[in-house]
MOPAC internal coordinates of N, CA, C and O (Angstrom, degrees):
PM7 1SCF
backbone

  N    0.0000 0     0.00 0     0.00 0    0    0    0
  C    1.3821 1     0.00 0     0.00 0    1    0    0
  C    1.5179 1   113.96 1     0.00 0    2    1    0
  O    1.2310 1   119.61 1   135.27 1    3    2    1
  N    1.3332 1   118.35 1   -44.73 1    3    2    1
  C    1.4339 1   119.64 1   178.29 1    5    3    2
  C    1.4555 1   113.45 1   -55.13 1    6    5    3
  O    1.2310 1   120.01 1   144.95 1    7    6    5
  N    1.2894 1   117.58 1   -35.05 1    7    6    5
  C    1.4897 1   120.30 1  -179.10 1    9    7    6
  C    1.5739 1   109.07 1   -63.49 1   10    9    7
  O    1.2310 1   120.63 1   137.52 1   11   10    9
  N    1.2583 1   116.40 1   -42.48 1   11   10    9
  C    1.5418 1   120.75 1  -179.68 1   13   11   10
  C    1.5402 1   108.81 1   -64.56 1   14   13   11
  O    1.2310 1   120.06 1   143.26 1   15   14   13
  N    1.3114 1   117.49 1   -36.74 1   15   14   13
  C    1.4806 1   117.43 1   176.92 1   17   15   14
  C    1.4876 1   114.30 1   -67.62 1   18   17   15
  O    1.2310 1   121.28 1   142.29 1   19   18   17
  N    1.3776 1   115.17 1   -37.71 1   19   18   17
  C    1.4819 1   119.57 1   177.74 1   21   19   18
  C    1.5424 1   109.47 1   -64.37 1   22   21   19
  O    1.2310 1   120.77 1   137.96 1   23   22   21
  N    1.3675 1   116.13 1   -42.04 1   23   22   21
  C    1.4747 1   121.85 1   179.44 1   25   23   22
  C    1.5052 1   107.85 1   -61.57 1   26   25   23
  O    1.2310 1   119.86 1   136.07 1   27   26   25
  N    1.3301 1   117.87 1   -43.93 1   27   26   25
  C    1.4638 1   119.44 1  -176.38 1   29   27   26
  C    1.5563 1   110.81 1   -64.90 1   30   29   27
  O    1.2310 1   122.72 1   140.06 1   31   30   29
  N    1.3690 1   112.39 1   -39.94 1   31   30   29
  C    1.4841 1   117.80 1   178.30 1   33   31   30
  C    1.5121 1   113.05 1   -64.08 1   34   33   31
  O    1.2310 1   122.25 1   141.28 1   35   34   33
  N    1.4101 1   113.30 1   -38.72 1   35   34   33
  C    1.4473 1   116.61 1   176.61 1   37   35   34
  C    1.4881 1   111.21 1   -66.81 1   38   37   35
  O    1.2310 1   118.82 1   137.97 1   39   38   37
  N    1.2504 1   119.85 1   -42.03 1   39   38   37
  C    1.5095 1   124.42 1   178.25 1   41   39   38
  C    1.4799 1   109.52 1   -61.16 1   42   41   39
  O    1.2310 1   119.76 1   137.49 1   43   42   41
  N    1.2977 1   118.06 1   -42.51 1   43   42   41
  C    1.5208 1   118.05 1   176.25 1   45   43   42
  C    1.4955 1   113.45 1   -66.20 1   46   45   43
  O    1.2310 1   121.00 1   140.17 1   47   46   45
  N    1.3219 1   115.70 1   -39.83 1   47   46   45
  C    1.4785 1   117.99 1   176.18 1   49   47   46
  C    1.5530 1   111.71 1   -63.56 1   50   49   47
  O    1.2310 1   120.33 1   138.44 1   51   50   49
  N    1.3290 1   116.97 1   -41.56 1   51   50   49
  C    1.5186 1   117.52 1  -178.71 1   53   51   50
  C    1.6117 1   108.08 1   -67.87 1   54   53   51
  O    1.2310 1   120.02 1   145.22 1   55   54   53
  N    1.3412 1   117.56 1   -34.78 1   55   54   53
  C    1.4604 1   117.58 1   174.80 1   57   55   54
  C    1.4745 1   111.92 1   -62.99 1   58   57   55
  O    1.2310 1   121.00 1   133.87 1   59   58   57
  N    1.3706 1   115.69 1   -46.13 1   59   58   57
  C    1.5108 1   119.96 1  -178.74 1   61   59   58
  C    1.5130 1   109.76 1   -60.66 1   62   61   59
  O    1.2310 1   119.29 1   142.50 1   63   62   61
  N    1.3734 1   118.96 1   -37.50 1   63   62   61
  C    1.3664 1   122.69 1  -179.11 1   65   63   62
  C    1.5322 1   111.97 1   -66.66 1   66   65   63
  O    1.2310 1   121.83 1   141.19 1   67   66   65
  N    1.3047 1   114.10 1   -38.81 1   67   66   65
  C    1.4340 1   120.44 1   178.45 1   69   67   66
  C    1.5553 1   110.75 1   -66.71 1   70   69   67
  O    1.2310 1   121.57 1   138.32 1   71   70   69
  N    1.2840 1   114.60 1   -41.68 1   71   70   69
  C    1.4627 1   120.52 1   178.94 1   73   71   70
  C    1.5197 1   111.59 1   -66.53 1   74   73   71
  O    1.2310 1   121.47 1   138.27 1   75   74   73
  N    1.3760 1   114.79 1   -41.73 1   75   74   73
  C    1.4809 1   116.53 1   176.87 1   77   75   74
  C    1.4934 1   110.74 1   -62.46 1   78   77   75
  O    1.2310 1   121.03 1   137.20 1   79   78   77
  N    1.3571 1   115.64 1   -42.80 1   79   78   77
  C    1.4614 1   117.32 1  -175.78 1   81   79   78
  C    1.5103 1   111.11 1   -66.17 1   82   81   79
  O    1.2310 1   118.65 1   147.33 1   83   82   81
  N    1.3632 1   120.18 1   -32.67 1   83   82   81
  C    1.4624 1   123.92 1   179.06 1   85   83   82
  C    1.5580 1   110.27 1   -73.28 1   86   85   83
  O    1.2310 1   118.97 1   153.43 1   87   86   85
  N    1.2768 1   119.57 1   -26.57 1   87   86   85
  C    1.4401 1   123.92 1   179.97 1   89   87   86
  C    1.4873 1   113.46 1   -81.82 1   90   89   87
  O    1.2310 1   121.25 1   147.67 1   91   90   89
  N    1.3407 1   115.21 1   -32.33 1   91   90   89
  C    1.4546 1   119.17 1   179.03 1   93   91   90
  C    1.5019 1   112.30 1   -86.02 1   94   93   91
  O    1.2310 1   118.80 1    -4.87 1   95   94   93
  N    1.3325 1   119.90 1   175.13 1   95   94   93
  C    1.3820 1   120.26 1  -179.95 1   97   95   94
  C    1.4678 1   109.19 1   -74.64 1   98   97   95
  O    1.2310 1   121.67 1   -17.44 1   99   98   97
  N    1.3529 1   114.41 1   162.56 1   99   98   97
  C    1.5197 1   121.56 1  -179.15 1  101   99   98
  C    1.5657 1   107.91 1   -66.84 1  102  101   99
  O    1.2310 1   121.21 1   -43.63 1  103  102  101
  N    1.2627 1   115.28 1   136.37 1  103  102  101
  C    1.4015 1   122.40 1  -179.60 1  105  103  102
  C    1.5607 1   114.82 1  -110.68 1  106  105  103
  O    1.2310 1   122.25 1  -164.96 1  107  106  105
  N    1.3810 1   113.31 1    15.04 1  107  106  105
  C    1.4552 1   116.55 1  -177.66 1  109  107  106
  C    1.5137 1   107.56 1   -91.18 1  110  109  107
  O    1.2310 1   122.23 1    -7.91 1  111  110  109
  N    1.3152 1   113.34 1   172.09 1  111  110  109
  C    1.4986 1   120.70 1   178.21 1  113  111  110
  C    1.5654 1   110.40 1   -64.01 1  114  113  111
  O    1.2310 1   122.64 1   135.83 1  115  114  113
  N    1.3462 1   112.54 1   -44.17 1  115  114  113
  C    1.5027 1   116.97 1  -179.62 1  117  115  114
  C    1.4729 1   108.96 1   -59.14 1  118  117  115
  O    1.2310 1   117.53 1   137.71 1  119  118  117
  N    1.3030 1   122.32 1   -42.29 1  119  118  117
  C    1.4404 1   125.30 1  -175.28 1  121  119  118
  C    1.5933 1   106.23 1   -67.55 1  122  121  119
  O    1.2310 1   119.99 1   140.43 1  123  122  121
  N    1.3267 1   117.63 1   -39.57 1  123  122  121
  C    1.5312 1   120.54 1   177.34 1  125  123  122
  C    1.4586 1   108.70 1   -64.99 1  126  125  123
  O    1.2310 1   118.71 1   139.33 1  127  126  125
  N    1.3363 1   120.07 1   -40.67 1  127  126  125
  C    1.4857 1   120.39 1  -173.89 1  129  127  126
  C    1.5913 1   108.41 1   -71.81 1  130  129  127
  O    1.2310 1   121.40 1   140.59 1  131  130  129
  N    1.3391 1   114.92 1   -39.41 1  131  130  129
  C    1.4370 1   118.34 1   176.46 1  133  131  130
  C    1.4921 1   111.83 1   -57.01 1  134  133  131
  O    1.2310 1   121.28 1   132.25 1  135  134  133
  N    1.3199 1   115.16 1   -47.75 1  135  134  133
  C    1.4881 1   118.87 1  -176.83 1  137  135  134
  C    1.5600 1   110.92 1   -70.45 1  138  137  135
  O    1.2310 1   121.12 1   150.38 1  139  138  137
  N    1.2964 1   115.47 1   -29.62 1  139  138  137
  C    1.5265 1   120.14 1   176.67 1  141  139  138
  C    1.5348 1   107.21 1   -68.59 1  142  141  139
  O    1.2310 1   120.17 1   131.95 1  143  142  141
  N    1.2608 1   117.28 1   -48.05 1  143  142  141
  C    1.5070 1   121.15 1  -179.45 1  145  143  142
  C    1.4978 1   109.74 1   -63.14 1  146  145  143
  O    1.2310 1   118.37 1   135.72 1  147  146  145
  N    1.3171 1   120.71 1   -44.28 1  147  146  145
  C    1.4686 1   119.95 1   179.50 1  149  147  146
  C    1.5029 1   110.73 1   -67.54 1  150  149  147
  O    1.2310 1   119.55 1   149.27 1  151  150  149
  N    1.2906 1   118.46 1   -30.73 1  151  150  149
  C    1.5476 1   119.21 1   176.60 1  153  151  150
  C    1.5079 1   108.81 1   -68.52 1  154  153  151
  O    1.2310 1   121.53 1   136.23 1  155  154  153
  N    1.3579 1   114.69 1   -43.77 1  155  154  153
  C    1.4890 1   117.88 1   177.75 1  157  155  154
  C    1.5474 1   113.60 1   -60.99 1  158  157  155
  O    1.2310 1   121.80 1   137.23 1  159  158  157
  N    1.3375 1   114.17 1   -42.77 1  159  158  157
  C    1.4905 1   114.76 1   176.12 1  161  159  158
  C    1.4942 1   115.27 1   -66.06 1  162  161  159
  O    1.2310 1   121.44 1   144.43 1  163  162  161
  N    1.3595 1   114.85 1   -35.57 1  163  162  161
  C    1.4754 1   118.17 1   176.02 1  165  163  162
  C    1.5618 1   110.81 1   -62.69 1  166  165  163
  O    1.2310 1   120.77 1   134.19 1  167  166  165
  N    1.3623 1   116.13 1   -45.81 1  167  166  165
  C    1.4604 1   119.95 1  -177.23 1  169  167  166
  C    1.5604 1   107.21 1   -67.49 1  170  169  167
  O    1.2310 1   118.88 1   136.47 1  171  170  169
  N    1.3033 1   119.74 1   -43.53 1  171  170  169
  C    1.4548 1   119.37 1   176.40 1  173  171  170
  C    1.5356 1   115.20 1   -60.73 1  174  173  171
  O    1.2310 1   120.75 1   138.01 1  175  174  173
  N    1.3128 1   116.18 1   -41.99 1  175  174  173
  C    1.4669 1   119.80 1   172.45 1  177  175  174
  C    1.5095 1   114.31 1   -61.45 1  178  177  175
  O    1.2310 1   119.70 1   139.92 1  179  178  177
  N    1.2609 1   118.18 1   -40.08 1  179  178  177
  C    1.4364 1   121.44 1   173.37 1  181  179  178
  C    1.5532 1   114.73 1   -62.56 1  182  181  179
  O    1.2310 1   121.57 1   134.51 1  183  182  181
  N    1.3541 1   114.61 1   -45.49 1  183  182  181
  C    1.3829 1   119.29 1   174.61 1  185  183  182
  C    1.5273 1   115.71 1   -59.15 1  186  185  183
  O    1.2310 1   123.17 1   135.00 1  187  186  185
  N    1.3599 1   111.52 1   -45.00 1  187  186  185
  C    1.4959 1   115.71 1   178.27 1  189  187  186
  C    1.5441 1   112.60 1   -66.11 1  190  189  187
  O    1.2310 1   120.52 1   138.37 1  191  190  189
  N    1.3094 1   116.61 1   -41.63 1  191  190  189
  C    1.4863 1   117.91 1   171.40 1  193  191  190
  C    1.5055 1   117.57 1   -58.12 1  194  193  191
  O    1.2310 1   121.35 1   141.07 1  195  194  193
  N    1.3848 1   115.03 1   -38.93 1  195  194  193
  C    1.4644 1   115.54 1   175.40 1  197  195  194
  C    1.4326 1   114.57 1   -70.39 1  198  197  195
  O    1.2310 1   119.83 1   144.28 1  199  198  197
  N    1.3577 1   117.94 1   -35.72 1  199  198  197
  C    1.4328 1   119.74 1   175.75 1  201  199  198
  C    1.5714 1   114.23 1   -62.70 1  202  201  199
  O    1.2310 1   120.96 1   137.93 1  203  202  201
  N    1.3060 1   115.78 1   -42.07 1  203  202  201
  C    1.4525 1   120.91 1   177.51 1  205  203  202
  C    1.4688 1   110.48 1   -62.11 1  206  205  203
  O    1.2310 1   121.61 1   137.89 1  207  206  205
  N    1.3740 1   114.51 1   -42.11 1  207  206  205
  C    1.5057 1   118.94 1  -178.63 1  209  207  206
  C    1.5322 1   110.91 1   -64.35 1  210  209  207
  O    1.2310 1   118.76 1   134.56 1  211  210  209
  N    1.3177 1   119.98 1   -45.44 1  211  210  209
  C    1.4233 1   124.20 1  -177.52 1  213  211  210
  C    1.5461 1   108.78 1   -67.76 1  214  213  211
  O    1.2310 1   118.60 1   143.79 1  215  214  213
  N    1.3542 1   120.27 1   -36.21 1  215  214  213
  C    1.4298 1   123.59 1   179.19 1  217  215  214
  C    1.5713 1   107.17 1   -64.41 1  218  217  215
  O    1.2310 1   120.10 1   136.18 1  219  218  217
  N    1.3038 1   117.41 1   -43.82 1  219  218  217
  C    1.4640 1   119.00 1  -175.17 1  221  219  218
  C    1.5435 1   109.01 1   -71.41 1  222  221  219
  O    1.2310 1   120.20 1   147.82 1  223  222  221
  N    1.3202 1   117.22 1   -32.18 1  223  222  221
  C    1.4958 1   119.19 1  -179.18 1  225  223  222
  C    1.5491 1   111.16 1   -77.56 1  226  225  223
  O    1.2310 1   120.61 1   139.71 1  227  226  225
  N    1.3196 1   116.44 1   -40.29 1  227  226  225
  C    1.4150 1   119.92 1  -177.07 1  229  227  226
  C    1.4818 1   116.98 1   -95.39 1  230  229  227
  O    1.2310 1   119.63 1  -169.57 1  231  230  229
  N    1.3145 1   118.32 1    10.43 1  231  230  229
  C    1.4277 1   121.87 1  -176.55 1  233  231  230
  C    1.5624 1   109.56 1   -74.65 1  234  233  231
  O    1.2310 1   121.41 1   -48.91 1  235  234  233
  N    1.2729 1   114.90 1   131.09 1  235  234  233
  C    1.5253 1   117.87 1   179.01 1  237  235  234
  C    1.5407 1   111.15 1   -74.62 1  238  237  235
  O    1.2310 1   119.96 1   -32.98 1  239  238  237
  N    1.2342 1   117.68 1   147.02 1  239  238  237
  C    1.4163 1   126.33 1  -178.83 1  241  239  238
  C    1.5388 1   106.82 1   -91.47 1  242  241  239
  O    1.2310 1   120.50 1   -85.27 1  243  242  241
  N    1.3723 1   116.65 1    94.73 1  243  242  241
  C    1.4243 1   120.22 1  -173.08 1  245  243  242
  C    1.5067 1   115.93 1   -66.39 1  246  245  243
  O    1.2310 1   122.01 1   145.02 1  247  246  245
  N    1.3440 1   113.75 1   -34.98 1  247  246  245
  C    1.4794 1   118.01 1   175.64 1  249  247  246
  C    1.5166 1   110.24 1   -61.41 1  250  249  247
  O    1.2310 1   118.37 1   132.10 1  251  250  249
  N    1.2574 1   120.70 1   -47.90 1  251  250  249
  C    1.4197 1   128.88 1  -176.54 1  253  251  250
  C    1.5486 1   106.98 1   -59.50 1  254  253  251
  O    1.2310 1   120.46 1   132.59 1  255  254  253
  N    1.3817 1   116.72 1   -47.41 1  255  254  253
  C    1.5033 1   119.78 1   179.82 1  257  255  254
  C    1.5416 1   108.85 1   -66.45 1  258  257  255
  O    1.2310 1   117.69 1   138.96 1  259  258  257
  N    1.2818 1   122.01 1   -41.04 1  259  258  257
  C    1.4374 1   122.66 1  -179.93 1  261  259  258
  C    1.4967 1   111.34 1   -60.21 1  262  261  259
  O    1.2310 1   121.28 1   131.01 1  263  262  261
  N    1.3301 1   115.16 1   -48.99 1  263  262  261
  C    1.5152 1   121.83 1  -176.62 1  265  263  262
  C    1.4940 1   107.05 1   -62.21 1  266  265  263
  O    1.2310 1   118.88 1   140.19 1  267  266  265
  N    1.2952 1   119.75 1   -39.81 1  267  266  265
  C    1.4889 1   119.96 1  -178.76 1  269  267  266
  C    1.4714 1   111.96 1   -67.22 1  270  269  267
  O    1.2310 1   120.86 1   142.50 1  271  270  269
  N    1.3882 1   115.96 1   -37.50 1  271  270  269
  C    1.4619 1   120.22 1   177.94 1  273  271  270
  C    1.5088 1   111.35 1   -69.16 1  274  273  271
  O    1.2310 1   121.02 1   142.68 1  275  274  273
  N    1.3612 1   115.65 1   -37.32 1  275  274  273
  C    1.4901 1   118.76 1   179.73 1  277  275  274
  C    1.5178 1   108.63 1   -66.69 1  278  277  275
  O    1.2310 1   119.15 1   141.56 1  279  278  277
  N    1.3361 1   119.23 1   -38.44 1  279  278  277
  C    1.4766 1   122.06 1  -177.60 1  281  279  278
  C    1.5553 1   108.06 1   -69.61 1  282  281  279
  O    1.2310 1   118.89 1   144.75 1  283  282  281
  N    1.3282 1   119.73 1   -35.25 1  283  282  281
  C    1.3811 1   118.97 1   175.78 1  285  283  282
  C    1.4897 1   116.85 1   -69.51 1  286  285  283
  O    1.2310 1   120.30 1   146.45 1  287  286  285
  N    1.3322 1   117.03 1   -33.55 1  287  286  285
  C    1.4743 1   120.19 1   174.82 1  289  287  286
  C    1.5220 1   108.97 1   -68.66 1  290  289  287
  O    1.2310 1   120.88 1   138.34 1  291  290  289
  N    1.3308 1   115.91 1   -41.66 1  291  290  289
  C    1.4666 1   121.45 1  -179.73 1  293  291  290
  C    1.5291 1   111.13 1   -61.86 1  294  293  291
  O    1.2310 1   119.63 1   138.14 1  295  294  293
  N    1.3197 1   118.30 1   -41.86 1  295  294  293
  C    1.4714 1   121.17 1   177.03 1  297  295  294
  C    1.5820 1   111.82 1   -66.61 1  298  297  295
  O    1.2310 1   120.31 1   147.24 1  299  298  297
  N    1.2957 1   117.02 1   -32.76 1  299  298  297
  C    1.4568 1   125.19 1  -179.37 1  301  299  298
  C    1.5135 1   107.63 1   -66.16 1  302  301  299
  O    1.2310 1   120.06 1   129.36 1  303  302  301
  N    1.2752 1   117.49 1   -50.64 1  303  302  301
  C    1.4716 1   123.66 1  -173.54 1  305  303  302
  C    1.5523 1   114.48 1   -92.67 1  306  305  303
  O    1.2310 1   118.09 1  -175.93 1  307  306  305
  N    1.2671 1   121.23 1     4.07 1  307  306  305
  C    1.4160 1   124.44 1  -173.50 1  309  307  306
  C    1.5835 1   113.22 1   -60.58 1  310  309  307
  O    1.2310 1   120.82 1   130.55 1  311  310  309
  N    1.3135 1   116.04 1   -49.45 1  311  310  309
  C    1.4265 1   119.41 1  -174.99 1  313  311  310
  C    1.4968 1   113.16 1  -104.29 1  314  313  311
  O    1.2310 1   119.70 1  -161.92 1  315  314  313
  N    1.3210 1   118.18 1    18.08 1  315  314  313
  C    1.4515 1   121.96 1  -177.82 1  317  315  314
  C    1.4955 1   108.67 1  -100.78 1  318  317  315
  O    1.2310 1   121.17 1   -30.73 1  319  318  317
  N    1.3490 1   115.36 1   149.27 1  319  318  317
  C    1.4894 1   119.86 1   177.19 1  321  319  318
  C    1.4660 1   109.48 1  -117.89 1  322  321  319
  O    1.2310 1   118.12 1   -38.24 1  323  322  321
  N    1.2682 1   121.20 1   141.76 1  323  322  321
  C    1.5020 1   127.86 1   175.48 1  325  323  322
  C    1.5455 1   108.77 1   -83.57 1  326  325  323
  O    1.2310 1   120.48 1   -52.04 1  327  326  325
  N    1.2642 1   116.69 1   127.96 1  327  326  325
  C    1.4970 1   120.52 1   173.57 1  329  327  326
  C    1.4949 1   103.71 1  -129.77 1  330  329  327
  O    1.2310 1   124.37 1   -36.17 1  331  330  329
  N    1.3881 1   109.23 1   143.83 1  331  330  329
  C    1.4414 1   119.22 1   177.46 1  333  331  330
  C    1.5456 1   114.12 1   -73.84 1  334  333  331
  O    1.2310 1   118.92 1   -40.58 1  335  334  333
  N    1.3107 1   119.67 1   139.42 1  335  334  333
  C    1.4185 1   123.92 1  -179.46 1  337  335  334
  C    1.5136 1   109.42 1   -83.36 1  338  337  335
  O    1.2310 1   119.57 1   -33.51 1  339  338  337
  N    1.2686 1   118.43 1   146.49 1  339  338  337
  C    1.3781 1   118.18 1   175.88 1  341  339  338
  C    1.5103 1   109.78 1   -83.34 1  342  341  339
  O    1.2310 1   118.63 1    -9.80 1  343  342  341
  N    1.3328 1   120.21 1   170.20 1  343  342  341
  C    1.4028 1   122.27 1  -179.60 1  345  343  342
  C    1.5110 1   114.12 1   -66.02 1  346  345  343
  O    1.2310 1   118.40 1   145.65 1  347  346  345
  N    1.3363 1   120.66 1   -34.35 1  347  346  345
  C    1.4338 1   122.88 1   176.40 1  349  347  346
  C    1.5845 1   110.03 1   -66.92 1  350  349  347
  O    1.2310 1   120.58 1   138.51 1  351  350  349
  N    1.3603 1   116.49 1   -41.49 1  351  350  349
  C    1.4527 1   117.27 1   179.50 1  353  351  350
  C    1.5036 1   110.23 1   -60.15 1  354  353  351
  O    1.2310 1   120.39 1   135.32 1  355  354  353
  N    1.3092 1   116.87 1   -44.68 1  355  354  353
  C    1.5228 1   121.50 1   178.37 1  357  355  354
  C    1.4339 1   112.38 1   -56.76 1  358  357  355
  O    1.2310 1   120.96 1   132.50 1  359  358  357
  N    1.3516 1   115.78 1   -47.50 1  359  358  357
  C    1.5185 1   121.95 1   177.83 1  361  359  358
  C    1.5478 1   111.81 1   -58.68 1  362  361  359
  O    1.2310 1   120.37 1   135.83 1  363  362  361
  N    1.2986 1   116.89 1   -44.17 1  363  362  361
  C    1.4898 1   124.74 1   178.45 1  365  363  362
  C    1.5079 1   108.24 1   -62.80 1  366  365  363
  O    1.2310 1   118.53 1   136.03 1  367  366  365
  N    1.2674 1   120.41 1   -43.97 1  367  366  365
  C    1.5004 1   121.79 1  -176.12 1  369  367  366
  C    1.5417 1   105.87 1   -67.49 1  370  369  367
  O    1.2310 1   118.74 1   135.12 1  371  370  369
  N    1.2937 1   120.00 1   -44.88 1  371  370  369
  C    1.4218 1   122.82 1  -175.50 1  373  371  370
  C    1.4605 1   112.64 1   -65.15 1  374  373  371
  O    1.2310 1   120.19 1   139.02 1  375  374  373
  N    1.3820 1   117.25 1   -40.98 1  375  374  373
  C    1.4200 1   123.27 1   178.01 1  377  375  374
  C    1.6046 1   109.54 1   -66.70 1  378  377  375
  O    1.2310 1   118.97 1   140.25 1  379  378  377
  N    1.2824 1   119.58 1   -39.75 1  379  378  377
  C    1.4641 1   121.21 1   178.13 1  381  379  378
  C    1.5176 1   110.28 1   -67.19 1  382  381  379
  O    1.2310 1   119.54 1   140.67 1  383  382  381
  N    1.2913 1   118.48 1   -39.33 1  383  382  381
  C    1.5075 1   120.52 1   176.98 1  385  383  382
  C    1.5262 1   110.24 1   -67.17 1  386  385  383
  O    1.2310 1   119.58 1   143.73 1  387  386  385
  N    1.3383 1   118.41 1   -36.27 1  387  386  385
  C    1.5319 1   119.53 1   176.54 1  389  387  386
  C    1.4872 1   109.45 1   -68.11 1  390  389  387
  O    1.2310 1   118.26 1   140.63 1  391  390  389
  N    1.3669 1   120.92 1   -39.37 1  391  390  389
  C    1.4403 1   121.08 1   178.75 1  393  391  390
  C    1.4830 1   112.90 1   -63.62 1  394  393  391
  O    1.2310 1   121.48 1   135.85 1  395  394  393
  N    1.4154 1   114.77 1   -44.15 1  395  394  393
  C    1.4276 1   118.44 1   177.99 1  397  395  394
  C    1.5534 1   115.47 1   -61.02 1  398  397  395
  O    1.2310 1   122.42 1   147.57 1  399  398  397
  N    1.3875 1   112.98 1   -32.43 1  399  398  397
  C    1.4180 1   120.94 1  -179.32 1  401  399  398
  C    1.4267 1   108.89 1   -74.18 1  402  401  399
  O    1.2310 1   117.91 1   142.17 1  403  402  401
  N    1.2526 1   121.58 1   -37.83 1  403  402  401
  C    1.4767 1   124.23 1   179.03 1  405  403  402
  C    1.4976 1   111.89 1   -72.84 1  406  405  403
  O    1.2310 1   120.36 1   145.63 1  407  406  405
  N    1.3165 1   116.91 1   -34.37 1  407  406  405
  C    1.4789 1   120.93 1  -175.71 1  409  407  406
  C    1.5469 1   108.15 1   -72.91 1  410  409  407
  O    1.2310 1   119.23 1   152.89 1  411  410  409
  N    1.3854 1   119.08 1   -27.11 1  411  410  409
  C    1.4776 1   119.91 1   178.76 1  413  411  410
  C    1.4781 1   111.59 1   -81.09 1  414  413  411
  O    1.2310 1   119.76 1   176.27 1  415  414  413
  N    1.3721 1   118.05 1    -3.73 1  415  414  413
  C    1.4984 1   120.51 1   175.26 1  417  415  414
  C    1.4778 1   112.47 1    77.36 1  418  417  415
  O    1.2310 1   118.49 1  -160.75 1  419  418  417
  N    1.2953 1   120.49 1    19.25 1  419  418  417
  C    1.4339 1   121.38 1  -179.67 1  421  419  418
  C    1.5176 1   108.96 1   -92.51 1  422  421  419
  O    1.2310 1   120.10 1   180.00 1  423  422  421

Protein backbone atom coordinates (compact mmCIF):
# COMPACT_ATOMS: atom_id res chain seq x y z
CA UNK A 1 0.00 0.00 0.00
CA UNK A 2 2.69 2.56 0.77
CA UNK A 3 4.02 2.14 -2.76
CA UNK A 4 0.68 3.08 -4.30
CA UNK A 5 0.50 6.19 -2.09
CA UNK A 6 4.00 7.22 -3.27
CA UNK A 7 2.98 6.70 -6.89
CA UNK A 8 -0.16 8.74 -6.36
CA UNK A 9 1.83 11.56 -4.74
CA UNK A 10 4.34 11.48 -7.62
CA UNK A 11 1.53 11.62 -10.14
CA UNK A 12 -0.05 14.58 -8.36
CA UNK A 13 3.35 16.32 -8.20
CA UNK A 14 3.95 15.80 -11.94
CA UNK A 15 0.48 17.14 -12.74
CA UNK A 16 1.12 20.18 -10.54
CA UNK A 17 4.46 20.79 -12.31
CA UNK A 18 2.74 20.61 -15.71
CA UNK A 19 0.04 23.04 -14.59
CA UNK A 20 2.63 25.42 -13.14
CA UNK A 21 4.64 25.30 -16.36
CA UNK A 22 1.56 26.08 -18.46
CA UNK A 23 0.61 29.03 -16.27
CA UNK A 24 4.08 30.55 -16.28
CA UNK A 25 5.88 31.98 -19.29
CA UNK A 26 7.73 29.71 -21.66
CA UNK A 27 11.22 28.95 -20.50
CA UNK A 28 12.48 27.39 -23.73
CA UNK A 29 15.01 28.87 -26.14
CA UNK A 30 12.31 29.24 -28.76
CA UNK A 31 10.16 31.26 -26.37
CA UNK A 32 13.10 33.48 -25.49
CA UNK A 33 13.94 34.05 -29.15
CA UNK A 34 10.33 34.87 -29.97
CA UNK A 35 10.16 37.45 -27.20
CA UNK A 36 13.53 38.92 -28.21
CA UNK A 37 12.43 39.24 -31.85
CA UNK A 38 9.13 40.82 -30.84
CA UNK A 39 10.93 43.28 -28.58
CA UNK A 40 13.33 44.16 -31.41
CA UNK A 41 10.44 44.72 -33.80
CA UNK A 42 8.64 46.90 -31.27
CA UNK A 43 11.76 49.01 -30.69
CA UNK A 44 12.40 49.29 -34.43
CA UNK A 45 8.81 50.32 -35.06
CA UNK A 46 8.99 52.93 -32.35
CA UNK A 47 12.22 54.35 -33.73
CA UNK A 48 10.80 54.44 -37.26
CA UNK A 49 7.65 56.19 -36.03
CA UNK A 50 9.68 58.75 -34.10
CA UNK A 51 11.86 59.40 -37.15
CA UNK A 52 8.85 59.97 -39.40
CA UNK A 53 7.29 62.26 -36.81
CA UNK A 54 10.41 64.43 -36.44
CA UNK A 55 10.86 64.60 -40.22
CA UNK A 56 7.31 65.85 -40.67
CA UNK A 57 7.66 68.40 -37.87
CA UNK A 58 11.11 69.70 -38.81
CA UNK A 59 10.69 69.59 -42.61
CA UNK A 60 11.37 72.93 -44.26
CA UNK A 61 8.69 74.44 -46.44
CA UNK A 62 10.59 74.85 -49.70
CA UNK A 63 7.80 76.68 -51.47
CA UNK A 64 7.64 79.30 -48.75
CA UNK A 65 11.42 79.72 -48.77
CA UNK A 66 11.48 80.02 -52.56
CA UNK A 67 8.73 82.65 -52.62
CA UNK A 68 10.47 84.67 -49.88
CA UNK A 69 13.71 84.55 -51.86
CA UNK A 70 11.95 85.56 -55.09
CA UNK A 71 10.26 88.51 -53.35
CA UNK A 72 13.60 89.66 -51.94
CA UNK A 73 15.21 89.58 -55.38
CA UNK A 74 12.24 91.42 -56.85
CA UNK A 75 12.47 94.16 -54.20
CA UNK A 76 16.20 94.52 -54.83
CA UNK A 77 15.91 94.92 -58.60
CA UNK A 78 12.61 96.84 -58.69
CA UNK A 79 13.92 100.40 -59.15
CA UNK A 80 17.18 99.52 -60.90
CA UNK A 81 17.90 99.90 -64.58
CA UNK A 82 20.32 97.87 -66.62
CA UNK A 83 22.81 99.81 -68.72
CA UNK A 84 25.36 98.40 -71.07
CA UNK A 85 29.03 98.88 -70.21
CA UNK A 86 31.37 100.43 -72.67
CA UNK A 87 34.45 98.59 -73.83
CA UNK A 88 36.71 100.83 -71.74
CA UNK A 89 34.67 100.20 -68.58
CA UNK A 90 34.93 96.44 -69.13
CA UNK A 91 38.70 96.63 -69.60
CA UNK A 92 39.10 98.74 -66.43
CA UNK A 93 37.00 96.28 -64.43
CA UNK A 94 38.98 93.28 -65.68
CA UNK A 95 42.33 94.96 -64.98
CA UNK A 96 41.25 95.92 -61.44
CA UNK A 97 40.12 92.34 -60.79
CA UNK A 98 43.45 90.99 -62.06
CA UNK A 99 45.38 93.45 -59.87
CA UNK A 100 43.43 92.44 -56.77
CA UNK A 101 43.92 88.79 -57.66
CA UNK A 102 47.69 89.23 -57.98
CA UNK A 103 47.96 91.33 -54.80
CA UNK A 104 46.30 88.58 -52.74
CA UNK A 105 49.02 86.15 -53.84
CA UNK A 106 46.71 83.66 -55.42
